C-alpha positions as CSV (number, residue, x, y, z in Angstrom):
1,X,43.8,-79.4,56.9
2,X,44.1,-79.6,53.1
3,X,40.4,-78.9,53.0
4,X,40.7,-75.8,55.2
5,X,43.6,-74.5,53.1
6,X,41.6,-75.0,49.9
7,X,38.6,-73.1,51.3
8,X,40.9,-70.2,52.4
9,X,42.5,-70.0,49.0
10,X,39.1,-70.0,47.3
11,X,37.8,-67.1,49.5
12,X,41.0,-65.1,48.8
13,X,40.6,-65.5,45.0
14,X,36.9,-64.3,45.2
15,X,37.9,-61.2,47.2
16,X,40.6,-60.3,44.6
17,X,38.2,-60.8,41.8
18,X,35.7,-58.4,43.4
19,X,38.3,-55.7,44.0
20,X,39.4,-55.9,40.4
21,X,35.8,-55.5,39.2
22,X,35.2,-52.5,41.4
23,X,38.4,-50.8,40.1
24,X,37.3,-51.4,36.5
25,X,33.9,-49.8,37.2
26,X,35.6,-46.8,38.8
27,X,37.8,-46.4,35.8
28,X,34.9,-46.5,33.4
29,X,33.0,-43.9,35.5
30,X,36.1,-41.6,35.5
31,X,36.6,-42.0,31.7
32,X,32.9,-41.1,30.8
33,X,31.7,-38.1,32.9
34,X,28.1,-38.4,34.1
35,X,25.4,-36.0,32.9
36,X,24.1,-35.5,36.5
37,X,26.1,-35.2,39.6
38,X,25.0,-35.2,43.2
39,X,25.0,-31.4,43.4
40,X,23.0,-30.8,40.2
41,X,20.3,-33.2,41.6
42,X,20.4,-31.7,45.0
43,X,20.8,-35.1,46.5
44,X,24.2,-34.9,48.3
45,X,25.6,-38.2,49.2
46,X,22.1,-39.8,48.8
47,X,21.6,-38.5,45.2
48,X,19.7,-40.8,42.9
49,X,21.4,-42.4,39.8
50,X,20.5,-45.0,37.2
51,X,22.1,-47.5,34.9
52,X,23.5,-46.3,31.4
53,X,23.2,-42.7,32.6
54,X,19.3,-42.7,32.2
55,X,17.8,-40.5,34.9
56,X,14.1,-40.2,35.5
57,X,12.7,-36.6,35.2
58,X,11.5,-34.9,38.4
59,X,9.2,-31.9,39.0
60,X,10.0,-29.5,41.7
61,X,7.5,-27.0,43.0
62,X,8.6,-24.0,45.0
63,X,6.5,-21.3,46.6
64,X,7.3,-17.9,45.1
65,X,5.7,-15.3,47.4
66,X,4.5,-17.2,50.4
67,X,1.0,-17.5,48.7
68,X,0.4,-20.6,46.6
69,X,-1.5,-19.0,43.7
70,X,1.1,-20.1,41.1
71,X,3.9,-22.7,41.3
72,X,7.3,-22.6,39.6
73,X,8.0,-25.8,37.7
74,X,11.4,-27.1,37.0
75,X,11.6,-30.2,34.8
76,X,14.6,-32.5,34.9
77,X,14.0,-35.1,32.3
78,X,14.4,-35.5,28.6
79,X,12.7,-33.2,26.1
80,X,15.0,-30.7,24.5
81,X,14.8,-28.5,27.6
82,X,18.1,-27.4,29.0
83,X,19.0,-29.0,32.2
84,X,19.9,-26.7,35.0
85,X,23.6,-26.5,35.7
86,X,24.6,-28.2,32.4
87,X,24.5,-27.6,28.7
88,X,22.8,-30.9,28.0
89,X,19.2,-31.3,26.7
90,X,16.9,-34.2,27.2
91,X,14.1,-35.5,24.9
92,X,10.4,-36.3,25.0
93,X,9.2,-34.8,28.3
94,X,6.1,-32.6,28.6
95,X,5.7,-29.8,31.1
96,X,2.5,-30.7,33.1
97,X,-0.2,-28.1,33.7
98,X,-1.3,-27.2,37.3
99,X,-5.1,-26.9,37.3
100,X,-5.3,-26.7,41.1
101,X,-3.1,-25.3,43.8
102,X,-0.7,-27.8,45.3
103,X,-0.8,-28.6,49.0
104,X,2.6,-27.7,50.4
105,X,1.6,-28.0,54.0
106,X,1.1,-24.3,54.5
107,X,-2.1,-22.7,55.8
108,X,-3.5,-20.5,53.1
109,X,-6.9,-18.6,53.1
110,X,-8.4,-18.3,49.7
111,X,-11.2,-15.9,48.8
112,X,-12.8,-14.8,45.6
113,X,-15.5,-12.2,44.6
114,X,-17.3,-12.5,41.3
115,X,-19.8,-10.0,39.9
116,X,-21.8,-10.7,36.8
117,X,-24.8,-9.4,34.9
118,X,-27.4,-12.0,33.9
119,X,-30.6,-11.9,31.8
120,X,-32.6,-14.1,34.3
121,X,-31.7,-13.7,37.9
122,X,-33.6,-16.8,39.2
123,X,-32.1,-19.1,36.5
124,X,-28.6,-17.9,37.0
125,X,-28.8,-18.2,40.8
126,X,-29.9,-21.8,40.5
127,X,-27.1,-22.5,38.0
128,X,-24.5,-21.1,40.4
129,X,-25.9,-23.1,43.3
130,X,-25.9,-26.3,41.3
131,X,-22.3,-25.7,40.1
132,X,-21.0,-25.2,43.6
133,X,-23.0,-28.0,45.2
134,X,-21.8,-30.5,42.6
135,X,-18.3,-30.3,44.1
136,X,-19.4,-30.4,47.7
137,X,-19.6,-26.6,48.3
138,X,-22.0,-25.1,50.8
139,X,-24.2,-22.0,50.6
140,X,-23.6,-20.0,53.7
141,X,-25.6,-16.8,53.0
142,X,-27.8,-15.3,50.3
143,X,-29.2,-11.8,50.1
144,X,-31.7,-11.0,47.3
145,X,-33.1,-7.6,46.7
146,X,-36.0,-6.7,44.3
147,X,-35.3,-3.5,42.5
148,X,-37.7,-0.6,42.6
149,X,-38.1,2.6,40.5
150,X,-36.0,1.2,37.6
151,X,-33.4,-0.4,39.8
152,X,-32.3,-4.0,38.8
153,X,-32.9,-7.1,40.8
154,X,-29.8,-8.4,42.5
155,X,-28.6,-11.3,44.7
156,X,-25.4,-12.0,46.6
157,X,-24.4,-15.6,47.5
158,X,-21.6,-16.6,49.8
159,X,-20.2,-20.2,49.3
160,X,-17.6,-22.2,51.2
161,X,-15.8,-24.8,49.0
162,X,-12.9,-27.2,49.4
163,X,-9.6,-25.6,48.5
164,X,-8.9,-28.4,46.0
165,X,-11.9,-27.3,43.9
166,X,-11.5,-23.6,44.4
167,X,-9.9,-22.9,40.9
168,X,-12.2,-25.2,39.0
169,X,-15.3,-23.6,40.5
170,X,-14.0,-20.1,39.5
171,X,-13.4,-21.4,36.0
172,X,-17.0,-22.6,35.7
173,X,-18.6,-19.5,37.3
174,X,-16.7,-17.2,35.0
175,X,-19.2,-18.2,32.2
176,X,-22.2,-17.1,34.2
177,X,-23.7,-14.2,32.3
178,X,-21.5,-11.2,31.5
179,X,-18.5,-11.0,33.9
180,X,-18.3,-7.5,35.5
181,X,-15.6,-8.0,38.1
182,X,-13.5,-10.8,39.6
183,X,-11.1,-10.6,42.5
184,X,-9.1,-13.6,43.8
185,X,-7.0,-13.4,46.9
186,X,-4.8,-15.8,48.8
187,X,-3.3,-15.1,52.3
188,X,-0.7,-17.3,53.9
189,X,-1.5,-17.5,57.6
190,X,1.0,-20.2,58.5
191,X,3.1,-17.8,60.6
192,X,0.0,-16.6,62.5
193,X,-1.1,-20.1,63.2
194,X,2.3,-21.1,64.4
195,X,2.5,-18.0,66.6
196,X,-0.9,-18.7,68.1
197,X,-0.2,-22.3,68.8
198,X,3.1,-21.3,70.5
199,X,1.2,-18.8,72.6
200,X,-1.4,-21.5,73.4
201,X,1.3,-23.9,74.6
202,X,2.9,-21.3,76.9
203,X,-0.5,-20.2,78.2
204,X,-1.4,-23.8,79.0
205,X,1.8,-24.2,80.9
206,X,1.1,-21.0,82.8
207,X,-2.5,-22.2,83.6
208,X,-1.1,-25.5,84.9
209,X,1.4,-23.7,87.1
210,X,-1.2,-21.4,88.5
211,X,-3.5,-24.3,89.3
212,X,-0.6,-25.9,91.2
213,X,0.1,-22.7,93.1
214,X,-3.6,-22.4,93.9
215,X,-3.8,-25.9,95.2
216,X,-0.9,-25.3,97.5
217,X,-2.0,-21.8,98.7
218,X,-3.3,-21.4,102.2
219,X,-3.5,-17.7,102.6
220,X,-6.8,-16.1,101.5
221,X,-5.1,-13.2,99.8
222,X,-2.9,-15.6,97.8
223,X,-5.9,-17.7,96.9
224,X,-7.8,-14.7,95.6
225,X,-4.8,-13.5,93.6
226,X,-4.1,-16.9,92.1
227,X,-7.8,-17.3,91.2
228,X,-8.0,-13.9,89.5
229,X,-4.8,-14.5,87.6
230,X,-5.9,-18.1,86.7
231,X,-9.2,-16.7,85.3
232,X,-7.4,-14.2,83.2
233,X,-5.0,-16.8,81.8
234,X,-7.9,-19.2,81.0
235,X,-9.8,-16.4,79.2
236,X,-6.7,-15.6,77.2
237,X,-6.2,-19.3,76.4
238,X,-9.8,-19.7,75.1
239,X,-9.4,-16.6,73.0
240,X,-6.2,-17.9,71.4
241,X,-7.9,-21.3,70.7
242,X,-10.8,-19.5,69.1
243,X,-8.5,-17.5,66.8
244,X,-6.8,-20.7,65.7
245,X,-10.1,-22.4,65.1
246,X,-11.3,-19.5,63.0
247,X,-8.1,-19.5,60.9
248,X,-8.3,-23.3,60.5
249,X,-11.9,-23.1,59.3
250,X,-11.0,-20.4,56.8
251,X,-8.1,-22.5,55.6
252,X,-10.2,-25.7,55.4
253,X,-12.9,-24.1,53.3
254,X,-12.3,-21.3,50.8
255,X,-14.8,-18.5,50.4
256,X,-16.4,-17.5,47.1
257,X,-18.8,-14.6,46.9
258,X,-21.0,-14.3,43.8
259,X,-23.0,-11.1,43.1
260,X,-25.5,-11.3,40.3
261,X,-27.3,-8.4,38.8
262,X,-30.3,-8.9,36.5
263,X,-30.0,-6.9,33.3
264,X,-32.7,-4.3,32.8
265,X,-34.2,-4.4,29.3
266,X,-33.5,-1.2,27.4
267,X,-36.3,1.2,27.3
268,X,-37.4,1.9,23.7
269,X,-36.9,5.5,22.7
270,X,-39.9,7.8,22.9
271,X,-40.7,10.6,20.4
272,X,-42.3,13.8,21.8
273,X,-42.4,17.4,20.6
274,X,-43.7,20.6,22.3
275,X,-44.8,23.9,20.7
276,X,-45.2,27.3,22.4
277,X,-46.3,30.6,20.8
278,X,-46.0,34.2,22.0
279,X,-46.6,37.7,20.7
280,X,-44.5,40.9,21.3
281,X,-44.5,44.4,19.8
282,X,-42.1,45.5,17.1
283,X,-40.1,44.0,14.3
284,X,-36.6,42.9,15.4
285,X,-36.1,39.7,13.4
286,X,-37.2,37.5,16.3
287,X,-34.6,38.9,18.8
288,X,-37.3,39.5,21.4
289,X,-38.9,36.0,21.0
290,X,-39.8,34.7,24.4
291,X,-41.3,38.0,25.6
292,X,-45.1,38.4,25.4
293,X,-47.5,41.4,25.5
294,X,-51.1,41.3,26.8
295,X,-52.6,43.6,24.2
296,X,-51.7,45.7,21.2
297,X,-53.0,48.7,19.3
298,X,-54.3,48.5,15.8
299,X,-51.8,49.5,13.2
300,X,-48.7,48.7,15.2
301,X,-45.9,46.3,14.2
302,X,-46.1,42.9,16.0
303,X,-44.2,39.6,15.9
304,X,-45.5,36.1,16.6
305,X,-42.8,33.6,17.8
306,X,-43.1,29.8,17.5
307,X,-40.7,27.7,19.6
308,X,-40.4,24.0,18.8
309,X,-38.7,21.8,21.4
310,X,-37.7,18.1,21.1
311,X,-38.8,16.7,24.5
312,X,-38.3,13.0,23.6
313,X,-35.2,10.9,23.4
314,X,-35.0,10.4,19.7
315,X,-34.3,12.7,16.8
316,X,-37.1,14.3,14.8
317,X,-37.4,14.8,11.1
318,X,-39.6,16.7,8.6
319,X,-40.6,19.5,11.0
320,X,-43.4,21.8,9.8
321,X,-45.3,24.6,11.5
322,X,-48.7,25.9,10.4
323,X,-50.8,28.7,12.0
324,X,-54.4,28.3,10.7
325,X,-55.7,31.5,12.3
326,X,-53.0,33.7,10.7
327,X,-52.9,31.6,7.5
328,X,-49.0,31.2,7.5
329,X,-46.8,28.1,7.3
330,X,-43.1,27.2,7.6
331,X,-42.2,28.9,4.3
332,X,-43.7,32.2,5.6
333,X,-41.8,32.1,8.8
334,X,-38.3,33.5,9.7
335,X,-36.0,30.8,11.2
336,X,-34.4,32.5,14.2
337,X,-32.7,29.5,16.0
338,X,-31.7,26.0,14.8
339,X,-31.6,24.5,11.3
340,X,-34.1,22.5,9.2
341,X,-31.3,20.9,7.2
342,X,-30.5,18.3,9.9
343,X,-32.6,16.3,12.4
344,X,-33.7,18.0,15.6
345,X,-31.8,16.2,18.4
346,X,-33.3,15.4,21.8
347,X,-33.2,18.6,23.9
348,X,-32.7,20.9,21.0
349,X,-35.1,23.6,19.8
350,X,-36.2,25.6,16.8
351,X,-37.5,29.2,16.9
352,X,-39.6,30.8,14.1
353,X,-40.9,34.4,13.9
354,X,-43.6,36.0,11.8
355,X,-43.8,39.8,11.5
356,X,-46.9,41.7,10.5
357,X,-49.2,44.7,11.4
358,X,-52.0,44.3,14.0
359,X,-55.5,44.8,12.7
360,X,-59.1,44.3,13.8
361,X,-60.2,44.0,17.4
362,X,-58.7,40.7,18.4
363,X,-55.6,38.8,17.3
364,X,-55.9,35.0,17.4
365,X,-53.2,32.4,16.8
366,X,-53.8,28.6,16.4
367,X,-50.5,27.0,15.6
368,X,-49.6,23.3,15.1
369,X,-46.3,21.6,14.6
370,X,-45.8,18.2,13.0
371,X,-42.7,16.0,12.8
372,X,-41.7,12.3,12.3
373,X,-39.4,10.1,14.4
374,X,-37.4,7.2,12.8
375,X,-38.8,3.8,13.6
376,X,-37.0,1.6,16.1
377,X,-37.6,-1.5,14.0
378,X,-35.5,-1.7,10.8
379,X,-37.7,-1.0,7.8
380,X,-40.7,0.2,9.9
381,X,-42.7,3.3,9.2
382,X,-41.7,6.6,10.8
383,X,-43.7,7.6,13.9
384,X,-45.6,10.9,13.6
385,X,-45.6,13.4,16.4
386,X,-47.4,16.7,16.8
387,X,-48.2,19.5,19.2
388,X,-50.5,22.6,19.2
389,X,-50.4,26.1,20.8
390,X,-52.8,29.0,20.6
391,X,-53.4,32.5,22.1
392,X,-55.8,35.4,21.7
393,X,-54.8,39.1,22.3
394,X,-57.2,42.1,22.1
395,X,-56.5,44.9,19.6
396,X,-57.4,48.4,20.7
397,X,-57.9,51.4,18.3
398,X,-55.0,53.6,17.8
399,X,-55.0,56.8,20.0
400,X,-54.4,60.3,18.3
401,X,-54.3,64.0,19.6
402,X,-57.8,65.5,20.3
403,X,-59.1,68.3,17.9
404,X,-62.1,70.8,17.8
405,X,-64.5,68.2,16.6
406,X,-63.3,65.9,19.4
407,X,-64.0,68.7,22.0
408,X,-67.4,69.5,20.5
409,X,-68.3,65.9,20.5
410,X,-67.1,65.5,24.0
411,X,-69.2,68.6,25.2
412,X,-72.3,67.3,23.4
413,X,-71.8,64.0,24.9
414,X,-71.5,65.6,28.4
415,X,-74.7,67.7,27.9
416,X,-76.6,64.7,26.7
417,X,-75.5,62.8,29.7
418,X,-76.7,65.7,32.0
419,X,-80.1,65.8,30.3
420,X,-80.4,62.1,30.7
421,X,-79.7,62.4,34.4
422,X,-82.2,65.3,34.9
423,X,-84.9,63.4,33.1
424,X,-84.1,60.3,35.2
425,X,-84.5,62.3,38.4
426,X,-87.7,63.9,37.2
427,X,-89.2,60.6,36.4
428,X,-88.3,59.4,39.8
429,X,-89.8,62.4,41.6
430,X,-93.0,62.8,39.5
431,X,-95.1,60.2,41.4
432,X,-94.3,62.0,44.6
433,X,-94.9,65.7,43.5
434,X,-98.2,66.1,45.5
435,X,-96.2,65.5,48.7
436,X,-94.5,68.9,48.6
437,X,-97.8,71.1,48.9
438,X,-99.2,68.7,51.4
439,X,-96.1,69.0,53.5
440,X,-96.2,72.8,53.3
441,X,-99.8,73.1,54.5
442,X,-99.2,70.6,57.2
443,X,-96.4,72.7,58.5
444,X,-98.5,75.9,58.6
445,X,-101.2,74.1,60.5
446,X,-98.8,72.9,63.0
447,X,-97.5,76.4,63.5
448,X,-101.0,77.9,64.1
449,X,-101.9,75.2,66.6
450,X,-98.7,75.5,68.7
451,X,-98.5,79.5,68.8
452,X,-102.0,81.1,68.8
453,X,-100.9,84.4,70.5
454,X,-98.3,85.0,67.9
455,X,-101.0,84.6,65.3
456,X,-103.4,87.2,67.1
457,X,-100.6,89.8,67.5
458,X,-99.8,89.4,63.9
459,X,-103.5,90.0,63.0
460,X,-103.8,93.1,65.2
461,X,-100.6,94.6,63.8
462,X,-101.9,93.9,60.4
463,X,-105.2,95.7,61.2
464,X,-103.5,98.7,62.7
465,X,-101.4,99.1,59.6
466,X,-104.5,99.0,57.5
467,X,-106.2,101.8,59.6
468,X,-103.3,104.1,59.7
469,X,-104.2,107.4,58.0
470,X,-102.5,108.5,55.0
471,X,-100.8,111.9,55.4
472,X,-101.0,114.4,52.5
C-alpha cells in the first residue's frame, strides 16, 4: 500500500509541475505580443507559428481578372518589406520572378499572334520551327505564298505548344527579324467547362431513364416516341462531349501563330528626263507654251517652247538646254516655269521659251537637254541623263494686197496658159487632120447612093434655071 501511495503522490507532483510550466509560458506570451497572429496569417485556429517569433515567409498568388496572365505576389517574410496588417518589416527576402503562368487549376485557353519582317524567309522559318520543336511544340499548319509583281514572299505557321512553355517561346520568337505586331490573349473557360460537364451529367441521366422507359414500353406508339427522344438526347450528349473535348484540347495546348514577311530589297533610284518642244505664233513671254501651230508665214513673230520634265525618282542637277538648229542655249532662253537655282525634284518640270521672227521656207528645231543625277554610292560620280526633241514647220511667203502689176501678171499668165492648151490640142489633132476631108467626101458619096431621084431633080432644076431667058 505504501508503494501505491508513493506512486500516486509522484504522479500528482508531475501534474502540478506541468500546469505551472504552462502558466508561465502563457504569461510570457501575454507579456511579449507576437508579430503575427492567426488572422494576419489567414490560418484561423490552425495558423502556423514558430519558436522565438521567427516565421517562414510565404508567397500567395491570386488571380486578378479570371485570366492568369499575371499573378499578384504578396511576400510574408523578412526583407524590409512591410508586412500586411502590421507596421513591422522583415529582412533579407527577395521577391521571386514569375517567368511562366502558374497552374491554379483553372481552364485557360492561351493564344498568340506574331508578325515579323525577316531578310531571309526560308532561314527564319527554319529558326522558328526549331525553336518551337525544341520545347515539344507541334507544327499544325503552314501556308507559304511566293510574291509576284513586287509583292513580298510570306509564310504563316500555326503551332501548338505546352502552356508551361508558352511565355518562354514568345520571348524567343520576339527576336526573329523585325517585330511588326504581337497579340497575346488568354481566355478563362472554366465556367464553360463546368457548365458543359453539368449538362453532360444531366443528359446522361436522361438517356438512362429513357432507355429504362424504352425497355419497359409495350405500346408501339410509346416505343417510337421513346426511341425518337432517346436519339435526340444521345445526339445532344455527343455534341456536349465534343465541345468539352475541344475546350480541353485548346487548354492542353496553347496556340501560337507566326506570320513572316520577307523584306523586299529597296529599289535603287532611277534618273530619267524628258524634253518636248513646240512652236506657236506670237510673242507672249511663253504664256501660250503647250500650244502648237502646223505652219507659219515668213516675217511673223513666233515662239519656240522647251519643256523639261523629271520622269525619274531622284532629283536632277545642272540642267542645260541647247537647240543646235536654231543656235540657242540656256542663256538665250526665257525661263517661264520652275527655277534653275535648286534641283529639279521628281515629277517637277521646267519650261523655257525663245522668241524670234520666222524666216526662210522651213523652220527646224533640234533640241537636247542634259542633266546629272547624284550618285547613290557615297563619293561616286554623278550619273548623266539626257533627252532630245525636234520638229520641222514649213514657212510660207507673206501675203499682201494685189496691185496693177499683179493683175497684168495674172492676165499674162492666163493667156500663156490658154496658148499652151491650144497648142497642146493642135499637136494632138495634127496627125488626124486628113480624116476630116475623107469623112466629108464619104458622107457625100453615101448620100448619092441612097437618094438618086433627089439628085436628078436637083440636076433638072439646075438646068432649067440655066436656060431661063433673061428679060430686058
